[in-house]
C-alpha positions as CSV (number, residue, x, y, z in Angstrom):
1,M,0.0,0.0,0.0
2,R,2.8,2.4,0.8
3,L,4.5,1.6,-2.5
4,L,1.3,2.2,-4.3
5,R,0.9,5.6,-2.7
6,H,4.6,6.4,-3.5
7,V,4.1,5.4,-7.2
8,T,0.9,7.4,-7.5
9,R,2.5,10.5,-6.0
10,R,5.4,10.2,-8.4
11,M,3.1,9.7,-11.3
12,I,1.3,12.9,-10.5
13,I,4.6,14.7,-10.3
14,A,5.7,13.2,-13.7
15,L,2.4,14.4,-15.3
16,V,2.9,17.9,-13.9
17,A,6.5,17.9,-15.3
18,I,5.2,16.8,-18.7
19,Y,2.6,19.6,-18.6
20,L,5.4,22.1,-17.8
21,V,7.5,20.8,-20.6
22,M,4.6,21.2,-23.0
23,S,3.9,24.8,-21.7
24,V,7.6,25.8,-22.0
25,A,7.8,24.5,-25.5
26,F,4.7,26.5,-26.4
27,V,6.2,29.7,-24.9
28,F,9.3,29.2,-27.1
29,V,7.2,28.7,-30.2
30,A,4.9,31.6,-29.5
31,A,7.6,34.1,-28.3
32,T,10.0,33.6,-31.1
33,P,9.3,34.7,-34.7
34,D,8.8,31.9,-37.2
35,P,11.9,31.9,-39.4
36,N,10.0,30.4,-42.3
37,Q,7.9,33.6,-42.7
38,A,11.0,35.4,-43.9
39,L,11.7,32.5,-46.3
40,V,8.1,32.7,-47.7
41,A,8.5,36.5,-48.2
42,H,11.9,36.0,-49.8
43,A,10.6,33.3,-52.2
44,V,7.8,35.6,-53.4
45,A,10.0,38.7,-53.7
46,S,12.7,36.8,-55.6
47,K,10.1,35.9,-58.3
48,G,9.3,39.5,-58.8
49,G,6.3,39.7,-56.6
50,S,5.0,43.1,-55.4
51,A,5.0,44.2,-51.7
52,E,1.3,43.4,-51.6
53,E,1.9,39.9,-52.9
54,V,4.6,39.3,-50.3
55,R,2.2,40.4,-47.5
56,A,-0.5,38.2,-48.9
57,A,1.8,35.2,-49.0
58,V,2.9,35.8,-45.4
59,R,-0.8,36.2,-44.3
60,A,-1.7,32.9,-46.1
61,Y,1.2,31.2,-44.4
62,R,0.1,32.4,-41.0
63,E,-3.5,31.6,-41.5
64,A,-2.7,28.0,-42.7
65,R,-0.9,27.5,-39.4
66,N,-3.4,29.3,-37.2
67,L,-0.8,31.8,-36.1
68,N,-3.3,34.7,-36.2
69,D,-5.6,33.1,-33.6
70,P,-5.7,34.4,-30.0
71,L,-2.8,33.2,-27.8
72,L,-5.0,31.3,-25.3
73,Q,-6.8,29.5,-28.1
74,R,-3.5,28.5,-29.7
75,Y,-2.2,27.3,-26.2
76,A,-5.3,25.2,-25.7
77,R,-5.0,23.7,-29.2
78,W,-1.3,23.1,-28.5
79,L,-2.0,21.1,-25.3
80,V,-4.7,19.0,-27.0
81,D,-2.5,18.3,-30.1
82,V,0.6,17.4,-28.1
83,S,-1.4,15.2,-25.7
84,T,-2.9,13.3,-28.6
85,F,0.4,13.1,-30.4
86,D,-0.8,15.3,-33.3
87,W,2.4,17.3,-33.6
88,G,1.7,18.8,-37.0
89,L,3.4,18.5,-40.3
90,S,7.1,18.9,-41.0
91,Y,7.8,21.8,-43.2
92,S,10.7,20.2,-45.0
93,F,9.3,16.6,-45.3
94,E,5.6,17.5,-45.6
95,R,4.8,14.5,-43.4
96,P,3.5,14.2,-39.9
97,V,6.2,14.8,-37.3
98,T,5.1,11.7,-35.2
99,S,5.6,9.4,-38.2
100,L,9.0,10.8,-38.9
101,I,10.0,10.3,-35.2
102,L,8.7,6.8,-35.1
103,E,10.5,6.0,-38.3
104,R,13.9,7.2,-37.0
105,L,13.6,6.1,-33.3
106,P,14.4,2.4,-33.9
107,Y,17.8,3.4,-35.4
108,T,18.7,5.2,-32.2
109,A,17.3,2.6,-29.9
110,M,19.3,-0.1,-31.7
111,Y,22.5,1.1,-30.2
112,V,21.4,3.1,-27.1
113,V,19.6,0.3,-25.4
114,P,22.4,-2.3,-25.7
115,A,24.9,0.4,-24.6
116,L,22.8,1.2,-21.5
117,L,22.4,-2.5,-20.6
118,L,26.1,-3.3,-21.1
119,S,27.3,-0.3,-19.0
120,L,24.9,-0.9,-16.2
121,V,25.3,-4.7,-15.8
122,N,29.1,-4.9,-16.4
123,G,29.9,-1.7,-14.6
124,V,28.0,-2.7,-11.4
125,L,29.3,-6.2,-11.3
126,I,32.9,-5.3,-11.9
127,G,32.7,-2.4,-9.5
128,L,31.2,-4.7,-6.8
129,Y,33.9,-7.3,-7.4
130,A,36.6,-4.6,-7.2
131,A,35.2,-3.3,-3.9
132,F,35.5,-6.8,-2.4
133,N,39.1,-7.0,-3.6
134,R,40.2,-3.5,-2.7
135,K,43.8,-2.6,-3.5
136,G,44.3,-5.9,-5.4
137,I,45.5,-6.2,-9.0
138,F,41.9,-6.4,-10.3
139,D,40.9,-3.3,-8.4
140,R,43.8,-1.3,-9.7
141,A,43.2,-2.5,-13.3
142,S,39.5,-1.7,-13.2
143,S,40.2,1.7,-11.7
144,L,42.7,2.4,-14.5
145,V,40.1,1.3,-17.1
146,A,37.5,3.5,-15.5
147,Y,39.7,6.6,-15.6
148,L,40.6,5.9,-19.2
149,G,37.0,5.5,-20.1
150,L,36.0,8.8,-18.4
151,G,39.0,10.6,-19.9
152,M,38.4,9.7,-23.5
153,P,35.8,12.0,-25.2
154,N,33.1,10.2,-27.1
155,F,33.7,12.2,-30.3
156,W,37.4,11.4,-30.3
157,L,36.9,7.7,-29.6
158,A,34.1,7.4,-32.2
159,E,36.3,9.0,-34.9
160,L,39.1,6.7,-34.0
161,V,37.0,3.6,-34.0
162,A,35.2,4.5,-37.2
163,L,38.4,5.2,-39.0
164,F,40.2,2.1,-37.7
165,F,37.4,-0.4,-38.6
166,A,36.5,1.3,-41.9
167,V,40.0,1.5,-43.2
168,R,41.9,-1.4,-41.4
169,V,39.5,-4.2,-40.7
170,G,36.4,-3.4,-42.8
171,S,36.5,-7.0,-44.0
172,Y,35.7,-8.3,-40.5
173,G,32.0,-7.6,-41.2
174,V,31.5,-4.8,-38.6
175,S,30.0,-2.0,-40.7
176,V,30.0,1.8,-40.3
177,G,27.2,4.0,-41.6
178,Q,23.4,3.8,-42.1
179,P,22.2,0.3,-42.5
180,D,20.0,-0.7,-45.4
181,F,17.0,-2.6,-44.1
182,S,15.4,-3.2,-47.5
183,G,17.1,-6.6,-47.9
184,G,16.0,-8.4,-44.8
185,A,14.4,-8.4,-41.4
186,F,15.1,-5.5,-39.1
187,W,16.5,-7.8,-36.4
188,S,18.7,-9.9,-38.7
189,V,22.3,-10.6,-37.7
190,G,23.6,-8.6,-40.7
191,H,21.7,-5.5,-39.6
192,L,22.4,-5.8,-35.9
193,R,26.1,-6.1,-36.6
194,Q,26.1,-2.5,-37.9
195,F,25.2,-1.2,-34.5
196,V,28.0,-2.9,-32.6
197,L,30.5,-0.1,-32.9
198,P,28.1,2.7,-31.9
199,S,27.0,0.7,-28.9
200,L,30.5,0.0,-27.8
201,V,31.6,3.6,-28.1
202,L,28.6,4.9,-26.3
203,A,28.9,2.3,-23.6
204,T,32.6,3.2,-22.9
205,G,31.9,6.4,-20.8
206,L,28.8,5.0,-19.3
207,F,30.5,1.8,-18.2
208,A,33.4,3.7,-16.7
209,G,31.0,5.9,-14.7
210,Q,29.0,3.0,-13.4
211,L,32.1,1.1,-12.5
212,R,33.4,4.0,-10.3
213,Y,30.0,4.6,-8.8
214,A,29.4,0.9,-8.0
215,R,32.9,0.5,-6.5
216,A,32.6,3.7,-4.3
217,E,29.1,2.9,-3.0
218,S,29.9,-0.8,-2.4
219,M,33.1,0.1,-0.4
220,E,30.9,1.9,2.1
221,Y,29.3,-1.4,3.1
222,V,32.1,-3.9,2.6
223,N,33.3,-3.4,6.1
224,A,29.9,-2.7,7.7
225,E,28.7,-4.6,10.8
226,F,26.0,-6.5,8.9
227,V,28.6,-7.8,6.5
228,A,30.8,-9.0,9.3
229,A,27.8,-10.7,10.9
230,L,26.9,-12.4,7.6
231,K,30.5,-13.7,7.2
232,A,30.5,-14.9,10.8
233,K,27.4,-17.0,10.1
234,G,29.2,-18.6,7.2
235,V,27.1,-17.0,4.5
236,S,28.5,-17.5,1.0
237,R,30.4,-14.6,-0.6
238,L,27.8,-14.3,-3.3
239,S,25.0,-13.8,-0.8
240,V,27.1,-11.2,1.0
241,A,27.7,-9.4,-2.3
242,R,24.0,-9.5,-2.9
243,H,23.3,-7.8,0.4
244,V,25.9,-5.1,-0.2
245,L,24.5,-4.5,-3.7
246,R,21.0,-4.0,-2.3
247,N,22.2,-1.3,0.0
248,A,24.3,0.4,-2.6
249,A,21.6,0.1,-5.4
250,V,19.8,3.4,-4.6
251,P,22.6,5.8,-5.3
252,I,23.9,3.6,-8.2
253,M,20.5,3.7,-9.9
254,S,20.3,7.5,-9.3
255,L,23.6,8.1,-11.0
256,F,22.7,5.7,-13.8
257,F,19.6,7.6,-14.8
258,T,21.4,10.9,-14.6
259,D,24.0,9.5,-17.0
260,M,21.3,8.1,-19.3
261,V,19.7,11.6,-19.7
262,A,23.1,13.1,-20.4
263,V,23.6,10.5,-23.1
264,L,20.3,11.4,-24.8
265,V,21.0,15.1,-24.6
266,V,24.6,15.1,-25.9
267,N,26.3,11.8,-26.9
268,I,23.8,10.4,-29.4
269,Y,24.3,13.5,-31.5
270,V,28.0,12.8,-31.7
271,I,27.5,9.1,-32.4
272,E,25.0,9.5,-35.1
273,E,27.0,12.2,-36.9
274,I,30.2,10.2,-36.9
275,F,28.8,6.8,-37.8
276,G,26.2,8.2,-40.2
277,I,23.2,6.8,-38.4
278,Q,20.0,8.5,-39.5
279,G,18.4,8.3,-36.1
280,L,16.5,10.7,-33.8
281,S,19.4,13.1,-33.3
282,A,20.3,13.2,-37.0
283,L,16.6,14.1,-37.6
284,S,16.8,16.8,-34.9
285,L,20.0,18.4,-36.4
286,Y,18.4,18.3,-39.9
287,A,15.3,20.1,-38.5
288,I,17.5,22.8,-36.9
289,E,19.4,23.4,-40.2
290,E,16.2,23.6,-42.2
291,R,14.4,25.8,-39.6
292,D,11.7,23.2,-39.4
293,M,10.0,24.3,-36.2
294,P,7.4,21.5,-35.8
295,L,10.1,18.9,-36.2
296,V,12.5,20.7,-33.9
297,I,9.9,20.9,-31.2
298,G,8.9,17.3,-31.8
299,T,12.3,15.8,-31.4
300,T,13.0,18.0,-28.4
301,M,9.8,16.9,-26.8
302,V,10.7,13.2,-27.2
303,I,14.0,13.8,-25.4
304,A,12.2,15.7,-22.7
305,F,9.6,13.0,-22.3
306,V,12.3,10.3,-22.0
307,G,13.9,12.4,-19.3
308,V,10.7,12.7,-17.3
309,A,10.0,9.0,-17.8
310,A,13.5,8.1,-16.6
311,N,13.0,10.3,-13.5
312,F,9.7,8.6,-12.8
313,L,11.2,5.1,-13.2
314,Q,14.0,6.1,-10.9
315,D,11.6,7.2,-8.2
316,V,9.6,4.0,-8.5
317,L,12.8,1.9,-8.2
318,Y,13.7,3.9,-5.1
319,G,10.5,2.8,-3.4
320,V,11.1,-0.8,-4.5
321,L,14.7,-1.0,-3.4
322,D,14.3,1.0,-0.2
323,P,10.7,1.0,1.3
324,R,11.8,3.7,3.8
325,I,11.9,6.2,1.0
326,G,8.1,5.7,0.5
327,E,7.5,6.3,4.2
328,R,9.6,9.5,4.3
329,S,7.7,10.9,1.3
330,R,4.3,10.6,3.1
């Protein structure tokens, strides 16, 4: 019951956060002039149109997009449209924004999801093992790997890996660039292989961070009294490690979700640009270059929604991992 109240409360907070994101996005759209109006005016004027024809073209452009309606009416329509995933038409593609996003999202998910899973599972397990073998060879080696992973910028590592595999070992079957899905199933081995390099590059920094976090948090409990009591009872080392991990899980998960949001905001743009993947960030960059405001807002909203969803999932996991959090939030 306490967990249900905790989840309900966090869900309400998440819905409020989504509403605020939608409202802030509307403010940016309403407060900034539409750059395409100038392009419409320039297109008419460059064809020898008169000043009246230019004004008529701009008026038609604004009326077609309901830009002359009262602000509150536009705001209400905006909330309804965004809530129902009717995000309008892309100016440059002349297609619904949602269909474009759904078309590109799988390309991004194909390397982001494996990278997140690899970094979380391996980083936590290796960090936990290093904490139980403090100052040993494995601990020192894992710390060195973590510092190297954190010290290498994603853009530099991605460039290096792409160049090496494309030029030196391209015959090994690991491809670089946008996959062609016309010749087989989306989940075929040949297609999945093309996402190996982006996943590994993206996972490098995430893995290093999770390794350090897991090691630092686990070390706080390795010498705790309950660990000594478990060892005195003859409990296996695996069971002791499981108890330590349960206590260290809350801060580890918090830092993991923070890193995940950072990946969505920054790193995927670098990865997709270097490896030529036409995913969500490539679509967002194209929209910015083309001044396609509906598409810019749509791709930005997706990232914002993922951030809110990650924060909600983090709060729910808090309540599951540590029931005392649900009691303190009452």
